[in-house]
Phi, psi and omega in degrees: 000321176298323178294311181301325181300321181290346181263003184303138184248120190263017182299143183293316181238137173070031181300132173303336179291328180294316193286331175288319171303308182301315179295326174289326176293308186285347175291323183260316187235092188282048178284153184286330183232140189229131178240097179288148181225166181281347165187177187301320187292333175294320174296317181300306182302317178293316179301305189284338172295326182284314193248352181246158180195177178303139180092347181267161187224144176235107176279150186208155163301304169207120173298133167285172187298314182290325180296311176298326176292323173293326172292319179286330175298339178262011177085004183268172175246138184257121182236133182261142185218050180283157179295154186302324187297334180296334184269004172250101183307335177264357175296138179260022172304129185293340181226063185291353178269006184295146173283138175281105187299310178298327174286332178288319173302314180291313181308317182292315181296323183290310191278326173103134180306314186304337181262000182244094189290333172194167174243144177242159177229126172262119181232126338297173188271088189304309180291341173259027176100018182068028184275144186281165173243133183286158172304314179305317184289329180290319178298316177298322175300316178293323175300318175292321179290323177296321179297333181252003181063043188248121179295147178249125173247148170246126169288103197269002200310318187245044182299326186282325174298310180303317176304317182302315183299318182296317180294321179284326193245341191259126178313141175092349186241010179301328183257005179274124178301142184304322181300323174285333170296319173309304184301319175295316182305317188275347173294337182272354186253169181256349179175180182203155166247150184211137168256115180287357172290342185267256182277017161269353177058032184238171179272343183203162173118160176183178172201169173238121186233142182198169178259343187276118186297312187297319176290329182289325177298309175298321179295315186295318167310314174300314178306316184292323183288325190250326195242318185149187181293164188285353172252020168213333173050041173089004178260140169285160182300322184293334174286319175306314181293315180302316178302314180305314183289317179302328176287335170293310189285334187290339179268002174294125186289335180289323181293315180295320185294313181294322180295310175299322181294322187290320175297308180301320179297313175295317181297315183297313183288330172286326179295321176301334179272359176094009181273133179285118180234157172290133182238142346298163182296150176277179183281320189253348186209159173257130187246124174268136176276099186289336177288328175280325180293321182237070186291349177281349176258124180287156190293333177291351180253015170048073174301322177298319182289319179298310180296316181300318176302311183295319179295324176286320179290325187280312180226012180072020173278121178266108178249180181226125172295123174232089186190224193290328179294321178283314190246354190281341182281115176269154184309336180273356177100351175279165183233138169210157182304136175293168176300323181220153172241108183244153169245122179267126175250092178282130189265116179298145180278140175054041179239311188260165178242174177312320178301321178298314177306309179297331178290320175302312184296321179296314183294310179303324180294315182296321175294326179290327179292334179256019195292334180295345183278344187284149180243159178288170186225159177225157176281130174268318179213135182212146176282184182276326182239154176043059183293338181286344176297307185235009178290156178256135178250156171216161176282149177292000000 
């Protein structure tokens, strides 16, 4: 990737770097139209600005925070339909990120096809513990969408990790190369959004891809208005080159094996220390069950945020609350506890060694031993949208 960065062509239009990027994307995700963006949330913003509006609903296994916010910014509603097992941190279901197919059928009947511009699947399911979606479930979701004439889009940020879990856990795929599993996954979709910061192995970038020409024309017009020309989308040529190489390397099985084993190593050792973690371990992160870690702190006092703050102050471990602080505020201004209060310890790709992982385990175990001293938190100041990004907190 560093070598590719040196070859970046910074032409405003028609850069050769864009065409290498386009070829790399379409090698894995063979959609007809590709719209580059500076990161994944820009792809979401463009997509939902074009296709969503007031009174419409977008079903997903679980929307991540920016996805939900971009849906709601258009006056539409984001609805999560993940299987019940994903809401149980201790469940050992191998594909806890799966869409609840029966619930999706009911949802379509209740809402009406005319109010559902598309259906989404997030792979892996970041908000639900980094849990994978099975190929069978992707196929079944596609069949439901086909019956009702609803396009299916994949939130593809961690597509390679999802493919690895399919290879490891789903019957019939053990001998299938990861790259072929990836291609099959996307063969069931009509488009995708992507953040290249994840399984693009890059520092910046993303894209929106689709088969619908009318949508593509509108999305490109929106891109030029907000991001840049259609052959760079807010990205430098060097970033396009880095992503192109990253997409080749991310499906290498030695890389994926080491990455997933590292995550499992941390999860298992934390569990051995008595720390409640989401099981099975996700692909990109270990998720601590903050509600169980801090049972004396009620959900509306943000146990996940309290734990994330303490991990940083105690040992410099930067985690992320995924719970009531992130998802508890409703569009009407009311607040209610999220289904789970988790702290995500996301592991940077190709950065840390086993000794770093051991340090993380040590710090979390030390905080766990003193957990009764942690206090609940409250918002001191919060914005109207995505409040967890820039809100200010204090202790209760």
